[in-house]
N, C-alpha and C positions, 0 to 999 in steps of 0.2 A: 787315863790309860793311853799309852801312845799307840796300841794296836787293838782292834776289836778282836775278842777271843774266838778262836774257830769253833763252829757250830752253835755260837752263842745267839741268843733272840735278836731278832733285827731292832735296830734303832727306832725309837718312837718317842714323842713327847708324852709327858705325864701332866694332863692340865687338872686333875682332880683326885681324890682319894681313890674313887673307883678305878681309875686307870693304874693307880699305883697299887693296888692290891693285884691287879691282872699282871701288871709288870713282874712284882714279886713271886706270882706263881710261875710265870714263864722262867725266870731266872732259877728258881728252886727245881723245877725239872731239868734245867742244864746242870745243875749242882749234882744231880744224879737220883732225886725224888721224881721220877717218872709220873706218879699218880697224883702230884701237887694239884691243888685246886682252890679256887677261892670258897670260903665258906658263907653260909647264909645265917640270919639271924636264927638263933635256938641254941641248943646245949652247949655250942662251942664257942659262946659268947667270950669276948676278948683274944679270940684267935680269927685273925683274917684269911691264912691260909693253912691248909693240913695236907697231910700225906699219910701214908700207912705208917710211916716211921719218921716224920718230921711235923714240927708245928712252927707258924710264922705269925708275925705281928709287923704291921706297915703303918707307918706314920708320914704324911705327907703334910710338914709344918715348917714354919721359919724358926721356931724357937729350937734351941739344942735338947737333947735328949739325957736325962739324969739317970740315976741308979733305980729310982723307984718306977720307970715304965718297965726297965728289964725285970723288976721284981714282980711286977704284974703279968708279964709273959711267962714267968717261972712258975707263977700259982695258977694262972690259968690251965696250963699243962695238967696239975694235978698229980696224980698217980701214974699216967701213962709214960711210957719210955719212948723216945726219940729225940732228934735233933732238935734245937730250938734256934731260930732265926730271926732277927728284928732288922728291920729295914727302915730308913729314915733319909728324908732330903735335906735335912739339916747336917748337924754334927752331935757328936758323943762327949759328954763331960769326962774329965779323969776318973770320977769315982764311977760312971757309968762302964767305961773302959776296964776298970779293975774288977768291976762286978761280973762282966762279961766273961773275963777270962778266968775268974774263980769258978763260974759254973758253966763253963764251957760252951757259951752262947755265941753263934756266928754273927755278930753284928756287922751290918753293911750300911754302906750310904749309897744313893742313887742320884743320877743327875736328872733333873726334870725336863732337860733339852732332849735327851737320848734315852733315857732309861738305863744307863750304864750303871753298873754295881761296882763298887770299891770295897774291900775289907777294911775293917776298923778294929777287929779284935785279933786274937792269936789264933783262936779257932777258925774264925772267918777266912783267915789267911790261910790256914791248912786245908780248909775244904775247898777254896777258892783254886789254890794250886792243883789240887788233886782232880778238879774237873778241867782245869785249863789243861794239864799233861793229858787226860783222857780224850778231850776234845783234838790235841795235838795227834794223838795217836790215831782217833778215827779219822783226821784228816789225812794223816800219812797212810793209812789203809785204804781210804778212798782213793788218794792218788795213785797207789800202786794198783788197785784193781783198774783204774782208768788206764794206767800205763800197759798192764798186762793185756787188757782189750785192745789197746792200740797195736801191740805187738802181735796179738793174735790175728787181728785184722789184715796187719803188715804181711805176716806169714802166709794167711790164706790168699792173699792177694798175688804175692809171689809165687807160690804154687800154682795158681790159676794161670798165671803169665807163662811159666815153664810149661804147664799142660798144654796151653793154647799154641805155644812155639813148638812143642813136641807134634801136636795134632797137624799144625801147618806143614811141618817138615815131612811127616809120614804122608801127607797128602799130596805134597809136591813130588816125593819120590814114587808114588803111586801114579801119579800123572806123566811123569818121565818115562816110567817103566811102560805104561799104555801107549804113549807117543812112541817109543822105541820099539815095542812089539808091531805096533801098525805101520812103522818105517819098515821093519823086517817083513811083514806080510805084502807090503807094496812091492818091497824089492824082490821078493819070492815070486809075484805073479808077473812081474816085469820080466823076468828072467825066464819064467816059463813059456810067456807069450813070445819072447824073442826065439827060446828055442823051437815052438811049434812053428813059429814063421819060418825058419831056418829049415826046418824038417820038410815043411811043405814044399819051399823053393828047391829043395835038393830032389824032390821027387817030380816036380812040374817043369823044371828050368828047360828041360828038351823036349817038351810038348811042342809039335809044329802049331803055328798060328795061321787061320785062314780069315782074312779079312771079310771074303765074299760070303762065307758060311756065318760069321760072326755079323756082320753088318755094323761094325762099331766104328766110331770115329775116335781117334785118339789125339791129345794134343799133349806135348812134352814140354817142360821147362825145366831147365838145369839151372840151379841156384849155385853161385860160386861164392865161396867164404861166407855164406850164409847172408849176404848183403845185397849184391846186385846180381842181376839175371845176366848170366854169360851168352846164353843162346835159347830160342824158342823154336820149336818145331811143331808144325801142324801137319799131320800125316794121316793117310789109311792104314800105313803098314804098320801093323803091331808089334813087328819084329823091331823095326827101326825105332818104334816109340819106346819098345823094351831096352834096346841098346842106349838109346840116348838117357835113359832114367838111370842105366846102372852107371854110366859114365859121369854122372853128376858129382860134382866137387862137394865135400862136406854134407851136403843136404840133397838128395835126389826128390823132387816132386812130379809126379805124372798125373796129369789132369786128364781125365778121360769124361766122357758122358756115359753113364754116371761117373762122378768125380772121385777120385782116390787121393787123398794128401797123405803123404808118408815123411816123417821128419827123422833125421839122424842118418840119411843115407839110403833108407828103404824105398825102392821102387815096386809098383804094381801095375799090373795091365788088366782092366775089367773087360769082359763082354758084355757090350752096352743091351743088348735085347734081354739076355737071360742073368745078367748081373752076378755072372760066375767069375772068380778069379782064373785067369788062363795062365799069368807068367808072374812072378816075384823074385826079388831078392829081399833078404832079411839081413840088414847089419845095425839096425837101430830100432827104437821104439815106433810101433805103427799107430797112425791115428786115420780114420777113414770117414769121410762124409759123403754119402751116396745120395745123389740128386737124380731121378729118374722121372719119365714120361712127361718131361715139359715139350711144350711146341717147339722151342728153341732148338733142343736136340734132334726133333723130327726134321725140322727144316734144315739145320746144318747137314744132318745126314743126307738129305735129298740133294742139295747143292752139291757136296763133294762128290756123291755118287754120278750125277748128271755131268760135272765136269770130266770126271774120270772117262764115261762114255764117250762124250765130245771128243776127249784127246785120244783115244782109241780109235774112234771113227776116221779123225782127220790123219792119224798114223797109217791107216788101212788102205786110204783112197788112192787113186791113180795119180802118178806124179807127172807134172806138166814138164 
């Protein structure tokens, strides 16, 4: 045979008559007799393999098979009905083939090296071809099932990937929406803060400032173009500090003791002892960092007040 039949028994060597009988039983099951089995010594003497609807005899020998061997198989069946099989490792005589064709005996030869059978009679050819077609059909069905399983798996994988992409897109949309809402809230908070600062400045910008009452020390730095300091003022006059902060270009920074840092052109003046805002302009976003109660603040305050008293005393003394 050029190709091993689909679904047929696996190849194996046939070293003796017991292996030959087992090989014949396997092939009879492939031929359609699923309950074929090797017989034991007993009432089925002369039959090596039997099934519910089949009977077989096996000869592993070198000498050829003549018609008498097939006649013995026919007689061993007796009155029972079923397909007759004969298997040999040698060959059949012409008379044996004619007898097999006349009595519808499926006569096969088998190779001792592999156990593969080959039909030697007309009936053997019919049953072999039927089993071969059945095996091919079963192989096609199995291949179709495997292909269907692969397609189902591929379809499930594709659906899973689509679902994952949709879930990822939905999650990204939710993230973007949350980020947009957060940005809108931040913007609203900034606008509200700027509005409150502007309202406060409108109500407090005309309040007179008394450095003696506040005891504050003010330092103003005006930053030009947000890069280089154009001027710096250290003064006790809160109005001067306030005016200097308001006149800052691009970003006004008023440094007080406590310290107020104002970005975007905002300027504040703090009352150092009480920590209250006494003047402000609001043209941008406000950042405040307060530092209070340090020795440096108290020393700087005493120094400036002492210098101021000395200057006043010298100015009121007698002229020479």
